[in-house]
C-alpha positions as YAML, in Angstrom:
chain: A
units: angstrom
residues:
- id: 1
  name: UNK
  ca: [10.26, -30.86, 36.69]
- id: 2
  name: UNK
  ca: [8.44, -29.63, 34.12]
- id: 3
  name: UNK
  ca: [9.80, -29.13, 30.73]
- id: 4
  name: UNK
  ca: [8.62, -26.40, 28.36]
- id: 5
  name: UNK
  ca: [8.70, -26.35, 24.56]
- id: 6
  name: UNK
  ca: [8.39, -23.86, 22.18]
- id: 7
  name: UNK
  ca: [8.06, -24.21, 17.78]
- id: 8
  name: UNK
  ca: [9.06, -21.69, 16.03]
- id: 9
  name: UNK
  ca: [7.38, -21.56, 12.57]
- id: 10
  name: UNK
  ca: [8.61, -19.63, 9.13]
- id: 11
  name: UNK
  ca: [5.81, -19.18, 6.93]
- id: 12
  name: UNK
  ca: [6.90, -18.75, 3.18]
- id: 13
  name: UNK
  ca: [3.66, -17.80, 1.42]
- id: 14
  name: UNK
  ca: [3.37, -17.96, -2.59]
- id: 15
  name: UNK
  ca: [2.45, -14.37, -4.12]
- id: 16
  name: UNK
  ca: [-1.31, -14.86, -3.94]
- id: 17
  name: UNK
  ca: [-1.24, -16.04, 0.02]
- id: 18
  name: UNK
  ca: [0.98, -13.27, 0.22]
- id: 19
  name: UNK
  ca: [-1.60, -10.74, -1.36]
- id: 20
  name: UNK
  ca: [-4.11, -12.09, 0.88]
- id: 21
  name: UNK
  ca: [-2.74, -11.68, 4.02]
- id: 22
  name: UNK
  ca: [-1.84, -8.04, 3.23]
- id: 23
  name: UNK
  ca: [-5.29, -7.71, 2.70]
- id: 24
  name: UNK
  ca: [-6.52, -9.45, 5.73]
- id: 25
  name: UNK
  ca: [-3.98, -6.71, 7.72]
- id: 26
  name: UNK
  ca: [-4.79, -3.98, 5.76]
- id: 27
  name: UNK
  ca: [-9.06, -4.53, 6.90]
- id: 28
  name: UNK
  ca: [-8.28, -5.49, 10.26]
- id: 29
  name: UNK
  ca: [-6.36, -2.05, 10.13]
- id: 30
  name: UNK
  ca: [-9.31, -0.46, 8.82]
- id: 31
  name: UNK
  ca: [-11.83, -1.64, 11.17]
- id: 32
  name: UNK
  ca: [-9.06, -0.63, 14.41]
- id: 33
  name: UNK
  ca: [-9.02, 2.75, 12.82]
- id: 34
  name: UNK
  ca: [-12.42, 3.17, 11.97]
- id: 35
  name: UNK
  ca: [-13.95, 1.99, 15.43]
- id: 36
  name: UNK
  ca: [-11.14, 3.84, 16.91]
- id: 37
  name: UNK
  ca: [-12.20, 7.14, 15.30]
- id: 38
  name: UNK
  ca: [-16.19, 6.76, 15.84]
- id: 39
  name: UNK
  ca: [-15.39, 5.79, 19.51]
- id: 40
  name: UNK
  ca: [-13.34, 9.35, 19.88]
- id: 41
  name: UNK
  ca: [-16.01, 11.36, 18.53]
- id: 42
  name: UNK
  ca: [-18.99, 9.67, 20.50]
- id: 43
  name: UNK
  ca: [-17.04, 10.09, 23.99]
- id: 44
  name: UNK
  ca: [-16.42, 13.64, 22.71]
- id: 45
  name: UNK
  ca: [-19.92, 14.25, 22.43]
- id: 46
  name: UNK
  ca: [-21.03, 12.63, 25.55]
- id: 47
  name: UNK
  ca: [-18.40, 12.06, 28.08]
- id: 48
  name: UNK
  ca: [-20.52, 9.16, 29.66]
- id: 49
  name: UNK
  ca: [-20.15, 7.09, 26.51]
- id: 50
  name: UNK
  ca: [-17.66, 4.12, 27.26]
- id: 51
  name: UNK
  ca: [-16.38, 1.46, 24.53]
- id: 52
  name: UNK
  ca: [-18.91, -1.21, 24.27]
- id: 53
  name: UNK
  ca: [-17.55, -4.28, 21.89]
- id: 54
  name: UNK
  ca: [-21.08, -5.35, 21.11]
- id: 55
  name: UNK
  ca: [-22.18, -2.19, 20.00]
- id: 56
  name: UNK
  ca: [-18.85, -2.40, 17.68]
- id: 57
  name: UNK
  ca: [-19.49, -5.67, 16.39]
- id: 58
  name: UNK
  ca: [-23.04, -4.67, 15.24]
- id: 59
  name: UNK
  ca: [-21.35, -1.64, 13.40]
- id: 60
  name: UNK
  ca: [-19.05, -4.25, 12.06]
- id: 61
  name: UNK
  ca: [-21.76, -5.69, 10.39]
- id: 62
  name: UNK
  ca: [-23.11, -3.05, 8.39]
- id: 63
  name: UNK
  ca: [-19.53, -1.97, 7.48]
- id: 64
  name: UNK
  ca: [-19.17, -4.99, 5.87]
- id: 65
  name: UNK
  ca: [-22.34, -4.49, 3.77]
- id: 66
  name: UNK
  ca: [-20.95, -1.09, 3.05]
- id: 67
  name: UNK
  ca: [-17.68, -1.97, 2.15]
- id: 68
  name: UNK
  ca: [-16.95, -5.55, -0.26]
- id: 69
  name: UNK
  ca: [-13.10, -5.46, 0.73]
- id: 70
  name: UNK
  ca: [-14.39, -6.30, 4.30]
- id: 71
  name: UNK
  ca: [-16.56, -9.13, 2.95]
- id: 72
  name: UNK
  ca: [-13.44, -10.84, 1.48]
- id: 73
  name: UNK
  ca: [-11.64, -11.19, 4.86]
- id: 74
  name: UNK
  ca: [-12.72, -13.46, 7.54]
- id: 75
  name: UNK
  ca: [-14.97, -12.18, 10.09]
- id: 76
  name: UNK
  ca: [-13.30, -13.92, 13.04]
- id: 77
  name: UNK
  ca: [-10.10, -11.83, 12.01]
- id: 78
  name: UNK
  ca: [-12.06, -8.69, 12.30]
- id: 79
  name: UNK
  ca: [-13.37, -9.45, 15.34]
- id: 80
  name: UNK
  ca: [-10.40, -9.85, 16.74]
- id: 81
  name: UNK
  ca: [-8.91, -6.18, 15.74]
- id: 82
  name: UNK
  ca: [-12.30, -5.00, 17.72]
- id: 83
  name: UNK
  ca: [-10.97, -7.59, 20.61]
- id: 84
  name: UNK
  ca: [-7.44, -5.75, 20.22]
- id: 85
  name: UNK
  ca: [-9.37, -2.44, 20.75]
- id: 86
  name: UNK
  ca: [-11.15, -3.41, 23.42]
- id: 87
  name: UNK
  ca: [-8.27, -4.45, 25.35]
- id: 88
  name: UNK
  ca: [-6.32, -0.96, 24.80]
- id: 89
  name: UNK
  ca: [-9.11, 0.49, 26.26]
- id: 90
  name: UNK
  ca: [-9.43, -1.32, 29.34]
- id: 91
  name: UNK
  ca: [-5.68, -0.98, 29.73]
- id: 92
  name: UNK
  ca: [-6.21, 2.67, 29.57]
- id: 93
  name: UNK
  ca: [-8.63, 2.94, 32.00]
- id: 94
  name: UNK
  ca: [-6.77, 0.60, 34.28]
- id: 95
  name: UNK
  ca: [-3.87, 3.10, 33.89]
- id: 96
  name: UNK
  ca: [-1.43, 0.23, 32.53]
- id: 97
  name: UNK
  ca: [-0.98, 1.90, 29.10]
- id: 98
  name: UNK
  ca: [-1.58, 5.24, 27.24]
- id: 99
  name: UNK
  ca: [-4.96, 5.70, 25.07]
- id: 100
  name: UNK
  ca: [-5.01, 3.43, 21.94]
- id: 101
  name: UNK
  ca: [-3.40, 5.01, 18.96]
- id: 102
  name: UNK
  ca: [-4.28, 4.58, 15.14]
- id: 103
  name: UNK
  ca: [-2.40, 1.88, 13.51]
- id: 104
  name: UNK
  ca: [-0.12, 2.77, 10.63]
- id: 105
  name: UNK
  ca: [0.35, 1.17, 7.26]
- id: 106
  name: UNK
  ca: [3.27, -1.42, 7.08]
- id: 107
  name: UNK
  ca: [4.05, -0.90, 10.67]
- id: 108
  name: UNK
  ca: [3.67, -4.27, 13.00]
- id: 109
  name: UNK
  ca: [0.95, -5.53, 10.46]
- id: 110
  name: UNK
  ca: [-0.94, -8.67, 12.27]
- id: 111
  name: UNK
  ca: [-4.06, -10.38, 12.42]
- id: 112
  name: UNK
  ca: [-4.85, -13.36, 13.93]
- id: 113
  name: UNK
  ca: [-7.37, -16.73, 13.70]
- id: 114
  name: UNK
  ca: [-8.62, -17.39, 16.90]
- id: 115
  name: UNK
  ca: [-9.85, -20.52, 15.77]
- id: 116
  name: UNK
  ca: [-7.52, -23.51, 13.76]
- id: 117
  name: UNK
  ca: [-7.40, -23.45, 9.95]
- id: 118
  name: UNK
  ca: [-6.41, -25.02, 6.77]
...
């Protein structure tokens, strides 16, 4: 018999930490929405265009040079936003979900660190 356990933690961030977390979520939303808008315009011009994570990650480097607020966010967090969009596109083309939509401010704001951090 296998026993499964789960642990639930509640974060109690200080004021500075809460601002930083909301800034991370906003940066992820910006990258997700801007990439989705770019991909929509590219697919509108060329019907054979498909979503490519590597191209989007290369664009992310250019965006970080242009916008200073993206530099303050960890790169892995922004890359995870691109991975989420890639998953949305894969689910759409596999007919498991609707086409990805733009994210709205303060609705399910989230971000992920793929590796452990302190």
